[in-house]
C-alpha positions in Angstrom: 0.0 0.0 0.0 1.0 3.6 -0.6 0.8 6.6 1.6 -1.6 9.5 1.8 -0.2 13.0 2.4 -2.4 16.1 2.9 -1.0 19.7 2.8 -2.5 22.7 4.4 -4.5 23.8 7.4 -5.6 22.3 10.7 -7.9 24.5 12.7 -10.5 24.7 15.5 -14.1 24.5 14.4 -16.5 26.1 17.0 -19.7 24.2 16.3 -22.9 25.7 17.6 -24.9 23.9 20.3 -28.1 25.3 18.9 -29.6 25.9 15.5 -30.1 29.5 14.6 -30.6 31.4 11.3 -27.3 33.2 11.6 -24.0 33.1 13.4 -24.7 36.2 15.4 -27.7 34.5 17.1 -25.7 31.5 18.4 -25.0 31.7 22.1 -22.9 28.6 22.8 -20.3 26.5 20.8 -18.4 23.3 21.2 -14.7 23.2 20.3 -13.9 20.6 17.7 -10.8 19.8 15.5 -11.1 20.5 11.8 -9.5 22.0 8.7 -10.0 20.3 5.3 -6.5 18.7 4.9 -6.5 17.5 8.6 -10.0 16.0 8.0 -8.8 14.2 4.9 -5.7 12.8 6.7 -7.8 11.5 9.6 -10.4 10.0 7.3 -7.7 8.1 5.3 -6.1 6.9 8.6 -9.3 5.8 10.2 -10.2 3.8 7.0 -6.9 2.0 7.2 -4.4 3.9 5.0 -1.1 5.3 6.2 -1.5 9.1 6.3 0.6 12.2 7.0 -0.4 15.7 7.7 1.9 18.4 6.3 1.2 21.7 8.0 2.0 24.3 10.6 0.2 24.8 13.9 0.5 27.5 16.4 2.5 27.1 19.6 -0.6 27.5 21.7 -3.2 25.3 23.4 -5.3 24.9 20.2 -2.2 23.8 18.3 -1.4 21.3 21.0 -5.0 20.0 20.9 -4.9 19.5 17.2 -1.5 17.8 17.3 -2.9 15.4 20.0 -6.0 14.8 17.9 -4.0 13.9 14.8 -1.8 11.5 16.8 -4.9 10.0 18.5 -6.3 9.0 15.1 -3.1 7.5 13.8 -2.0 10.3 11.5 1.8 10.6 11.2 2.8 14.0 12.3 6.5 13.8 11.4 5.9 16.7 9.0 3.6 18.7 11.3 5.3 21.8 12.6 4.7 24.6 15.1 5.4 28.4 15.0 5.3 31.3 17.4 4.7 33.7 14.5 0.9 33.4 14.6 -1.9 31.6 16.4 -3.8 28.5 15.3 -6.7 29.3 13.0 -10.3 29.4 14.4 -13.6 29.0 12.5 -17.0 29.7 14.0 -19.8 27.8 12.3 -23.5 28.3 12.3 -25.8 25.4 11.3 -29.1 25.7 9.4 -32.0 23.2 9.9 -30.8 21.3 6.9 -27.3 21.0 8.1 -26.0 23.8 5.9 -23.2 26.0 7.3 -22.0 29.5 7.6 -18.4 30.2 8.5 -16.6 33.1 10.2 -12.8 32.6 10.1 -10.1 34.1 12.4 -6.8 33.6 10.6 -5.3 36.9 9.4 -2.7 35.6 9.5 -2.8 32.2 11.2 -0.1 29.6 11.9 -0.9 27.4 8.9 0.1 30.2 6.5 3.8 30.1 7.7 4.6 26.6 6.5 7.7 27.2 4.4 9.8 25.5 1.7 12.5 25.2 4.3 10.2 23.1 6.5 9.3 20.7 3.7 12.4 20.4 1.5 13.4 17.0 2.9 10.0 15.3 2.3 10.3 12.7 -0.5 7.4 11.0 -2.3 7.0 7.7 -4.1 5.0 6.7 -7.2 2.5 4.9 -5.0 1.8 8.0 -2.8 -1.3 10.1 -2.9 -1.2 13.9 -2.2 -4.2 16.1 -1.4 -4.4 19.9 -1.2 -7.0 22.6 -1.4 -7.1 26.3 -2.1 -7.5 27.7 1.5 -3.7 27.9 1.9 -2.9 29.2 -1.6 -3.0 32.8 -0.4 0.2 34.9 -0.8 2.0 33.5 2.2 5.0 31.1 2.6 2.6 28.1 2.6 1.7 28.8 -1.0 5.3 28.3 -2.1 5.7 25.3 0.2 2.6 23.7 -1.4 3.8 24.3 -4.9 7.3 23.0 -4.0 5.7 19.8 -2.7 3.5 19.4 -5.7 6.4 19.7 -8.1 8.2 17.0 -6.1 5.2 14.8 -6.2 4.8 15.2 -9.9 8.5 14.3 -10.5 7.9 11.2 -8.4 4.8 10.2 -10.3 2.7 10.3 -7.2 -1.1 10.8 -7.6 -2.3 14.3 -6.8 -5.9 15.2 -5.9 -7.0 18.9 -5.8 -10.1 19.8 -4.0 -10.5 23.6 -4.3 -12.8 23.8 -1.3 -13.8 27.4 -2.2 -13.9 29.8 0.7 -14.5 33.3 -0.7 -14.4 35.0 2.6 -10.7 34.2 2.9 -9.8 36.1 -0.2 -10.1 39.9 -0.9 -9.6 39.6 -4.7 -12.0 37.1 -6.4 -10.2 37.4 -9.7 -6.9 36.5 -8.1 -8.6 33.6 -6.3 -10.1 32.2 -9.4 -6.8 32.6 -11.3 -4.9 30.9 -8.5 -7.3 27.9 -8.5 -7.0 27.5 -12.2 -3.2 27.8 -12.1 -2.9 25.0 -9.5 -5.1 22.7 -11.5 -2.1 21.8 -13.7 -0.7 19.7 -10.9 -3.9 17.7 -10.4 -4.3 14.1 -11.6 -7.9 14.3 -10.1 -9.9 17.4 -9.6 -12.7 17.1 -7.0 -15.2 19.9 -7.3 -18.7 20.5 -6.0 -21.7 21.7 -7.9 -21.8 25.0 -6.0 -18.2 25.8 -6.9 -18.2 25.1 -10.6 -19.7 28.5 -11.7 -17.1 30.5 -9.7 -14.2 28.5 -11.0 -15.2 28.1 -14.6 -17.5 31.1 -15.2 -20.1 28.7 -16.5 -23.6 28.3 -14.8 -24.3 25.1 -16.7 -22.5 22.1 -15.2 -21.8 20.4 -18.5 -20.4 23.6 -19.9 -18.2 23.9 -16.8 -17.0 20.4 -17.1 -16.1 21.0 -20.8 -14.2 24.1 -19.8 -12.2 22.2 -17.2 -11.4 19.5 -19.7 -10.2 22.2 -22.2 -7.6 23.2 -19.6 -6.2 19.7 -19.6 -7.9 18.4 -16.5 -8.4 14.7 -17.4 -10.1 13.3 -14.3 -12.9 15.1 -12.5 -15.1 14.1 -9.6 -18.2 16.3 -9.2 -20.1 16.1 -5.9 -23.7 17.0 -6.0 -24.7 16.9 -2.3 -28.0 15.0 -1.8 -28.0 14.2 -5.5 -24.9 12.0 -5.4 -21.7 12.4 -7.4 -20.4 12.1 -11.0 -17.0 11.1 -12.4 -15.6 12.2 -15.7 -12.4 10.2 -16.1 -11.1 10.5 -19.6 -13.9 9.1 -21.9 -15.5 7.3 -18.9 -18.6 8.8 -17.3 -20.3 7.5 -14.2 -23.1 8.9 -11.9 -24.2 7.6 -8.6 -27.3 8.7 -6.8 -27.3 10.4 -3.4 -28.3 8.7 -0.1 -31.4 9.7 1.8 -30.3 10.9 5.2 -31.4 13.6 7.7 -28.3 15.8 7.8 -27.2 17.2 11.2 -24.0 19.0 10.2 -22.3 18.8 6.8 -19.0 20.1 8.1 -16.3 17.7 6.9 -18.6 15.7 4.6 -16.7 16.8 1.5 -13.3 16.2 3.1 -14.3 12.7 4.3 -15.4 12.0 0.7 -11.9 13.0 -0.5 -10.2 10.9 2.2 -12.4 7.9 1.2 -11.5 8.4 -2.5 -7.8 8.4 -1.6 -8.1 5.3 0.6 -9.9 3.4 -2.1 -7.3 4.4 -4.7 -4.7 3.2 -2.3 -6.5 -0.1 -1.9 -7.1 -0.6 -5.6 -3.5 0.5 -6.4 -4.1 1.9 -9.9 -3.4 5.3 -11.4 -6.5 7.3 -12.1 -6.2 6.9 -15.9 -6.1 3.1 -15.5 -9.3 2.7 -13.4 -12.1 0.7 -14.9 -15.7 1.9 -14.8 -16.5 -0.7 -12.2 -13.6 0.5 -10.0 -14.8 4.1 -10.3 -18.3 2.9 -9.3 -16.8 1.2 -6.2 -14.8 4.3 -5.3 -17.6 6.8 -5.7 -20.2 4.6 -3.8 -17.9 4.1 -0.9 -16.9 7.8 -0.7 -20.5 8.9 -1.0 -21.6 6.8 1.9 -18.7 7.9 4.1 -19.6 11.6 3.4 -23.2 10.9 4.1 -22.4 9.2 7.4 -20.3 12.2 8.5 -23.3 14.5 7.8 -25.4 12.6 10.4 -23.1 13.9 13.3 -21.8 17.2 14.5 -18.3 18.3 13.8 -15.7 17.2 11.3 -12.8 15.0 12.7 -14.8 13.6 15.6 -17.5 12.4 13.3 -15.3 10.6 10.8 -16.0 6.9 10.6 -13.8 3.8 10.8 -13.9 1.4 7.8 -16.1 -1.0 9.9 -18.6 1.8 10.7 -18.7 2.8 7.0 -19.2 -0.7 5.9 -22.0 -1.2 8.4 -23.6 2.0 7.2 -23.4 0.6 3.6 -25.1 -2.6 4.7 -27.9 -0.6 6.4 
């Protein structure tokens, strides 16, 4: 089996203990570990893959809590660093009755932004490794250069790279720069995972099919499109596959997309093939498993603490 590496942020999600229409109306919160790359790393680890989190935490109580959490769930933290330059990032979340979320971030700047090339220059990849990153840490800070440095190394090693933009507009001041940055980093992706509510911002196309065609015109060969309650679709070369959504009552969708990505990487690791070589039946197996892992996460509050083991996921599938 290979290894799963995730690059980027780990942060504290403050999840509301009550459902209100807006964040300003929430009176109490619970502290929970989160951050998309951290969520992906924990998902892969809990499902049975060897995973690493590459990132920077603050030298503070929240950073210690996140490091302890990653270690608790079996994530290798050999490449997880700490800095005194900034504090660990925080995100306050409000939940709608349908499990939808509204975020307010405190990270200007935060510790994750100070991961540097110097920190990561000794990390080596293999051809059977899987690397995941998102756009949250592609802002103009040292972490952007560190991320690109790692992606170039991964490419030269023939590792498989998955890019989940995970669009967060409230973290960028310039939307044109944000879109250009996302499009620029797509060149490193062997797989692009994108959601239906992101495709118009990234491609400028309101029609999903037109958006997919635009992405393909940029040279993106393998695309996974998540559609929330309507399931997911895969566009891998000439192969197309759609799976239906799962009927659940969502409690909190925080981490659902990240767990989907972690499950995809785990299944790729199990199957042991490059994305271009996957059969349609293997794609179906990957999407169905990932879809059910994401659905299971949506039935609980929080991100990391709600991520399932493989046994829990399989039991959910049986149900």
